[in-house]
C-alpha positions in Angstrom: 0.0 0.0 0.0 1.3 3.4 -0.8 1.8 5.8 2.1 3.9 8.8 3.2 7.2 7.6 4.7 7.6 8.5 8.3 9.9 11.4 9.4 13.3 9.7 9.9 14.0 11.9 13.0 10.8 10.7 14.7 11.2 7.1 13.4 14.6 6.2 14.9 13.7 6.7 18.5 10.4 4.7 18.2 12.2 1.8 16.5 15.1 1.7 19.0 12.7 1.9 21.9 10.2 -0.8 20.8 11.3 -4.5 20.6 10.0 -8.0 20.7 9.3 -7.7 24.5 7.0 -4.7 23.7 5.2 -6.8 21.1 4.8 -9.6 23.7 3.3 -7.1 26.2 0.8 -5.9 23.6 -0.1 -9.5 22.6 0.4 -11.7 25.6 1.8 -15.2 25.5 -1.8 -16.5 26.0 -2.9 -14.3 23.1 -0.2 -15.6 20.9 -1.3 -19.1 21.7 -4.9 -18.2 20.9 -3.8 -16.7 17.5 -1.7 -19.7 16.7 -4.7 -22.0 17.4 -6.9 -19.7 15.3 -4.4 -20.0 12.3 -4.3 -23.8 12.8 -8.1 -24.0 12.9 -8.5 -21.8 9.8 -5.9 -23.8 7.8 -7.7 -27.0 8.7 -10.6 -25.8 6.4 -8.6 -24.8 3.2 -5.4 -25.4 1.3 -3.9 -22.0 2.0 -1.1 -21.0 4.4 -1.2 -18.0 6.7 1.6 -16.5 8.7 1.2 -13.7 11.3 4.2 -11.5 12.2 4.4 -8.8 14.8 7.5 -6.7 15.1 8.2 -4.0 17.7 10.8 -2.0 15.8 13.1 -2.5 12.9 16.8 -3.4 13.5 19.1 -0.5 13.2 20.6 -1.8 10.0 17.2 -1.8 8.3 16.5 1.7 9.7 19.9 3.0 8.3 19.0 1.5 4.9 15.6 3.3 5.0 13.6 0.1 5.0 9.8 0.8 5.5 7.1 -1.6 6.6 6.3 -2.8 3.1 9.9 -3.6 2.2 10.3 -5.4 5.6 7.2 -7.4 4.9 8.5 -8.4 1.5 11.8 -9.5 3.1 10.0 -11.5 5.8 7.7 -13.0 3.2 10.8 -14.5 1.6 12.6 -15.4 4.8 9.6 -17.2 6.2 9.1 -19.0 2.9 5.5 -17.8 2.6 6.0 -17.8 -1.2 7.1 -21.4 -1.1 3.8 -23.2 -1.0 2.5 -25.9 -3.4 -0.4 -23.7 -4.6 1.4 -20.3 -4.4 -1.3 -19.2 -1.9 0.6 -18.1 1.2 -0.4 -14.9 3.0 1.6 -12.9 5.5 -0.1 -10.4 7.8 2.7 -8.2 9.2 2.3 -5.6 11.9 5.2 -3.1 12.6 4.3 -1.4 15.9 6.9 1.4 15.8 5.5 2.7 12.5 2.0 1.6 13.2 1.9 0.0 9.8 0.1 -3.1 8.6 1.0 -5.0 5.5 -0.9 -8.0 4.0 1.1 -9.8 1.3 -0.3 -12.7 -0.7 1.6 -15.0 -3.0 1.0 -14.9 -6.8 -1.6 -17.7 -6.9 -4.0 -15.8 -4.5 -3.1 -12.4 -5.8 -4.1 -13.3 -9.3 -7.6 -14.2 -8.0 -8.1 -11.3 -5.5 -8.6 -7.6 -6.1 -6.3 -5.0 -4.5 -9.4 -3.5 -2.9 -10.0 -6.8 -1.0 -6.5 -6.6 0.6 -6.9 -2.9 1.3 -10.2 -3.4 3.0 -8.7 -6.2 5.2 -5.8 -3.9 6.1 -8.2 -1.0 6.9 -10.3 -3.3 9.1 -7.2 -4.5 11.0 -6.0 -0.9 11.3 -9.3 0.1 12.9 -8.9 -2.6 15.6 -5.3 -1.7 16.2 -6.1 2.1 16.6 -8.6 1.0 19.3 -5.9 -1.0 21.1 -7.5 -4.3 20.2 -4.4 -6.0 18.7 -5.3 -9.7 19.3 -8.9 -9.1 18.2 -7.8 -7.3 15.1 -5.3 -10.1 14.1 -7.9 -12.8 14.9 -10.4 -11.0 12.6 -7.7 -10.8 9.9 -7.2 -14.6 10.2 -11.0 -15.0 9.8 -11.1 -12.8 6.7 -8.1 -14.4 5.0 -9.5 -17.9 6.0 -12.8 -17.1 4.3 -11.0 -16.0 1.2 -8.9 -19.1 1.2 -12.0 -21.4 1.7 -13.5 -19.7 -1.3 -10.4 -19.8 -3.6 -8.7 -23.0 -2.2 -11.3 -25.2 -0.6 -10.3 -28.7 0.6 -11.7 -31.3 -1.8 -13.8 -34.1 -0.4 -11.5 -36.6 1.2 -8.5 -34.5 0.7 -5.9 -34.7 3.5 -4.4 -31.2 4.2 -0.7 -30.8 4.5 0.5 -28.0 6.8 3.4 -26.5 4.9 4.4 -23.7 7.2 4.4 -23.3 11.0 1.2 -21.8 12.6 3.0 -19.9 15.4 2.9 -16.1 15.4 6.4 -14.7 14.8 7.3 -12.0 17.2 10.4 -9.9 16.4 
């Protein structure tokens, strides 16, 4: 999604201040477990793969390089191998707390079947929950929305055994 880049002078302190511990305070260990279970349950009903990633602040090297939330999400999409699924239907929901940015990236198989407005609407809905301080609830709703899309585009066939290609745990950085 296009956006105005944050002011670098304001950006550095937020990123250096926020880290994975802050992300774990915002979404508690019990909340992370509930989200992992929600991803697992969602994936049991379709052939897609979903990863959630919450990052407090970017590493200083990424800040120095001028990396924004979108570029970081693309990097993590590759590192987490979300692109490497049998049906090219992986989705990454990435939340960067320091910049208050949300990125939802889908692999080419799903992107070809989904309008950009669908992804924008999902991100806007998630952003609303986050602005209200409902982080776990917002991410859970995103899992539901992506899951509904996956069930529509990549339903399990009768008698098909689902293979879980990627871990279900929420990544906290």
